[in-house]
C-alpha positions as CSV (number, residue, x, y, z in Angstrom):
1,M,7.8,13.9,16.0
2,D,11.5,13.0,16.2
3,G,13.7,10.4,14.8
4,S,13.2,8.2,17.8
5,D,9.5,7.9,17.1
6,K,10.2,6.8,13.5
7,K,12.8,4.3,14.7
8,A,10.5,2.9,17.4
9,F,7.6,2.6,14.9
10,R,9.8,0.6,12.5
11,T,11.1,-1.7,15.3
12,Y,7.6,-2.4,16.6
13,V,6.4,-3.2,13.1
14,E,9.3,-5.5,12.4
15,D,8.7,-7.2,15.8
16,A,5.0,-7.6,15.0
17,E,4.1,-5.5,18.1
18,F,1.3,-3.9,16.1
19,E,-0.6,-2.1,18.9
20,K,2.6,-0.2,20.0
21,A,3.4,0.5,16.3
22,Y,-0.1,1.8,15.7
23,S,-0.1,4.1,18.7
24,I,3.2,5.7,17.4
25,A,2.0,5.8,13.8
26,R,-1.0,8.0,14.8
27,K,1.6,10.7,15.8
28,L,3.6,10.4,12.6
29,S,2.8,12.0,9.2
30,N,1.3,9.8,6.5
31,D,4.5,10.3,4.5
32,I,6.7,9.0,7.3
33,V,4.4,6.0,7.9
34,E,4.4,5.2,4.2
35,E,8.1,5.7,3.8
36,T,8.9,3.5,6.8
37,L,6.7,0.7,5.7
38,T,7.8,0.7,2.1
39,N,11.4,0.8,3.2
40,I,10.9,-2.3,5.3
41,C,9.6,-4.1,2.2
42,A,12.2,-2.8,-0.2
43,E,15.4,-3.1,1.8
44,E,17.6,-6.1,1.5
45,T,17.1,-8.2,4.6
46,G,19.4,-11.0,3.6
47,N,19.5,-12.5,0.2
48,T,17.0,-15.2,0.8
49,T,13.4,-15.4,-0.4
50,H,12.3,-16.2,3.1
51,A,13.8,-13.0,4.5
52,I,12.2,-10.9,1.8
53,A,8.9,-12.6,2.2
54,S,9.0,-12.1,6.0
55,S,9.6,-8.4,5.6
56,V,6.7,-8.0,3.1
57,L,4.3,-10.1,5.2
58,V,5.0,-8.3,8.5
59,V,4.2,-5.0,6.8
60,Y,1.1,-6.5,5.1
61,F,-0.2,-7.8,8.5
62,Y,0.5,-4.5,10.2
63,V,-1.5,-2.7,7.4
64,Q,-4.4,-5.1,7.9
65,Y,-4.3,-4.5,11.6
66,S,-4.4,-0.8,11.0
67,L,-7.3,-1.1,8.6
68,F,-9.3,-2.8,11.3
69,K,-8.5,0.0,13.7
70,E,-9.5,2.9,11.5
71,K,-12.6,3.8,9.7
72,K,-11.1,6.2,7.2
73,A,-7.8,4.6,6.4
74,E,-7.0,5.6,2.8
75,K,-3.3,5.8,3.8
76,Y,-3.3,2.2,4.8
77,H,-5.2,1.1,1.7
78,Y,-2.5,2.8,-0.3
79,I,0.3,1.1,1.5
80,D,-1.6,-2.2,1.1
81,F,-1.6,-1.5,-2.6
82,L,2.2,-0.8,-2.6
83,T,2.9,-4.0,-0.6
84,A,0.8,-6.2,-2.7
85,A,1.6,-4.8,-6.1
86,F,5.3,-4.5,-6.1
87,P,7.6,-6.4,-3.7
88,A,5.2,-9.2,-2.9
89,D,4.4,-10.0,-6.5
90,F,7.6,-11.8,-7.3
91,L,7.1,-13.9,-4.2
92,I,3.5,-14.8,-4.4
93,G,2.2,-14.0,-7.9
94,D,-0.9,-12.7,-9.5
95,G,-3.0,-12.9,-6.4
96,C,-1.1,-9.9,-5.1
97,Y,-2.3,-7.8,-8.0
98,A,-5.9,-8.5,-7.2
99,I,-5.3,-7.6,-3.5
100,G,-3.5,-4.4,-4.5
101,C,-6.1,-3.3,-7.0
102,S,-8.9,-3.9,-4.4
103,S,-7.0,-1.8,-1.8
104,M,-6.3,1.0,-4.3
105,K,-10.0,1.2,-5.3
106,E,-10.8,1.5,-1.6
107,A,-8.2,4.2,-1.1
108,C,-9.8,6.1,-4.0
109,K,-13.2,5.8,-2.5
110,L,-12.0,7.2,0.8
111,D,-10.0,10.0,-0.8
112,P,-11.8,10.8,-4.1
113,D,-9.8,14.0,-4.8
114,N,-6.4,12.3,-4.6
115,V,-5.1,12.3,-8.2
116,A,-2.0,10.2,-7.3
117,Y,-4.2,7.4,-6.0
118,K,-6.2,7.4,-9.2
119,E,-3.0,7.4,-11.3
120,D,-1.7,4.4,-9.3
121,L,-5.0,2.6,-9.8
122,L,-4.7,3.0,-13.5
123,H,-1.5,0.9,-13.1
124,Y,-3.8,-2.1,-13.0
125,Y,-5.1,-1.3,-16.5
126,D,-2.0,0.1,-18.2
127,R,1.0,-1.7,-16.9
128,V,0.2,-4.9,-15.0
129,P,1.2,-8.1,-16.9
130,G,-1.6,-10.1,-18.4
131,D,-4.7,-9.2,-20.3
132,K,-6.0,-5.7,-20.2
133,G,-9.1,-5.6,-18.1
134,T,-8.1,-8.5,-15.8
135,Y,-7.9,-6.2,-12.7
136,L,-9.5,-3.0,-14.0
137,S,-12.0,-2.9,-16.8
138,E,-11.7,-0.6,-19.8
139,E,-14.8,1.3,-18.6
140,E,-13.3,1.8,-15.1
141,A,-10.0,3.0,-16.6
142,K,-11.8,5.5,-18.9
143,S,-13.9,6.8,-15.9
144,I,-10.8,7.2,-13.8
145,R,-9.0,9.1,-16.6
146,E,-12.0,11.4,-16.8
147,E,-12.0,12.0,-13.0
148,I,-8.3,12.8,-13.2
149,N,-8.8,15.3,-16.0
150,A,-11.6,16.9,-14.1
151,L,-9.6,17.2,-10.9
152,N,-6.6,18.6,-12.8
153,G,-8.9,21.2,-14.5
């Protein structure tokens, strides 16, 4: 993998050429894919809500495309969580939290030994605005904490 693959991947995602982006992403590390997609969401693309929403949505649709292409796609569920939970929230609202929580639960199912995923899932119980238990029940949060403790030994 060289820098040109990463640049091409980003360009294809931003241009919504998802099949081309997906074929390059399969050659890139999970970290590079995640970094590139979250950077597209996070970078200033002009100081308009429309420009920011467009960046977030193109990443969201690319992630959905990738989820349909792969059977074991925890990396894309994780990126879906990041896209829905953080930059999209101020644009769209509470619905993003529900989408993000659902995606994070799926990522945890697909990669049950990934402590970082479990810790991010707890975000929906510990830090998301609103009533505790809206997105993750107290019982689910307790079970996840026990799983983390068991994995950490």
